[in-house]
C-alpha positions in Angstrom: 69.4 1.4 -70.6 65.9 0.5 -71.6 63.1 2.5 -70.1 61.4 -0.4 -68.2 64.7 -1.3 -66.5 65.0 2.4 -65.5 61.5 2.3 -64.1 62.3 -0.8 -62.0 65.6 0.8 -60.7 63.8 4.1 -59.9 61.0 2.2 -58.1 63.6 0.3 -56.0 65.5 3.5 -55.2 62.2 5.2 -54.3 61.3 2.4 -51.9 64.7 2.7 -50.2 64.3 6.4 -49.4 63.2 6.9 -45.8 59.9 8.7 -46.2 60.1 10.3 -42.8 63.2 12.1 -44.0 61.7 13.0 -47.4 58.6 14.6 -45.9 60.6 16.8 -43.7 61.8 18.7 -46.8 58.4 20.3 -47.3 55.4 21.0 -45.0 53.0 20.2 -47.8 54.6 16.8 -48.4 54.5 16.1 -44.7 50.7 16.9 -44.5 50.0 14.9 -47.6 52.1 11.9 -46.4 50.4 11.9 -43.0 46.9 12.2 -44.6 47.6 9.2 -46.8 49.6 6.9 -44.7 49.0 7.8 -41.0 46.9 4.7 -40.2 48.2 1.1 -40.0 45.9 -0.1 -42.8 47.1 2.7 -45.1 50.7 1.8 -44.2 50.1 -1.9 -45.0 48.4 -1.0 -48.4 51.4 1.3 -49.2 54.0 -1.4 -48.5 51.9 -3.9 -50.4 51.6 -1.7 -53.5 55.2 -0.8 -53.6 56.4 -4.4 -53.4 53.7 -5.7 -55.7 54.9 -3.2 -58.3 58.5 -4.1 -57.8 57.7 -7.8 -58.0 55.5 -7.3 -61.1 58.2 -5.3 -62.9 60.9 -7.7 -62.0 59.0 -10.7 -63.3 58.0 -8.8 -66.5 61.6 -7.6 -67.2 63.3 -10.9 -66.1 61.0 -13.8 -67.1 63.6 -16.3 -65.9 62.6 -15.3 -62.3 59.2 -16.9 -62.9 61.0 -20.3 -62.8 63.3 -19.3 -60.0 61.2 -18.4 -57.0 64.0 -18.6 -54.5 66.1 -16.0 -56.4 63.0 -13.8 -56.9 62.2 -14.0 -53.1 65.9 -13.3 -52.3 65.8 -10.2 -54.5 62.6 -8.9 -53.0 63.8 -9.6 -49.5 67.0 -7.7 -50.2 65.0 -4.7 -51.4 62.7 -4.9 -48.4 65.6 -5.3 -45.9 67.3 -2.4 -47.6 64.2 -0.2 -47.2 63.8 -1.1 -43.6 67.6 -0.7 -43.0 67.5 2.9 -44.3 64.5 3.5 -42.0 66.4 2.3 -39.0 69.4 4.5 -39.9 67.1 7.5 -40.3 65.2 6.9 -37.1 68.3 6.0 -35.1 66.7 2.9 -33.6 65.1 -0.4 -34.5 61.3 -0.8 -34.0 61.5 -4.6 -34.3 57.8 -5.5 -34.4 57.1 -2.8 -36.9 60.0 -3.8 -39.0 59.1 -7.5 -39.0 55.5 -6.6 -39.9 56.7 -4.5 -42.8 58.9 -7.3 -44.1 56.0 -9.8 -43.8 53.7 -7.5 -45.7 56.4 -6.9 -48.4 57.0 -10.7 -48.7 53.3 -11.5 -48.9 52.6 -8.9 -51.6 55.6 -10.1 -53.7 54.6 -13.8 -53.2 51.0 -13.1 -54.3 52.4 -11.4 -57.5 54.7 -14.4 -58.2 51.8 -16.9 -57.7 49.5 -14.9 -60.0 52.2 -14.7 -62.7 53.2 -18.3 -62.3 49.6 -19.6 -62.6 49.0 -17.5 -65.7 52.3 -18.6 -67.4 52.0 -20.9 -70.4 52.3 -24.6 -69.6 51.3 -24.3 -65.9 47.8 -25.4 -66.7 48.7 -27.7 -69.6 47.2 -31.1 -69.3 44.5 -30.1 -66.9 40.9 -30.9 -67.9 38.5 -28.0 -68.1 36.5 -29.5 -65.2 39.6 -29.6 -62.9 
């Protein structure tokens, strides 16, 4: 297996782990996690970064996804739903509004990445005049 593929798989697996369970393993990790992600803005930034990284790596490793936004979105949504699903299993209940907000943030981050990659792809700006 190539290293970049391993990195993408590791990142997806890491995103699936319920962090609430993970931080219970160590008091130090619990304190660090709460210091970094205790506020809503920090939580949003964390979700954005994770799914922006997953989206970026996916588009880099599988360039065909640049021309297949529906498949790209479905894969991102599957990872996001998996992550939220494991959180629901860990917590033992569904916090619907929080879950929907997390899914929205994940989708926005991955969409922004796809748009940025698409716009920078060769041929997208071909034929446009410099003044356009």
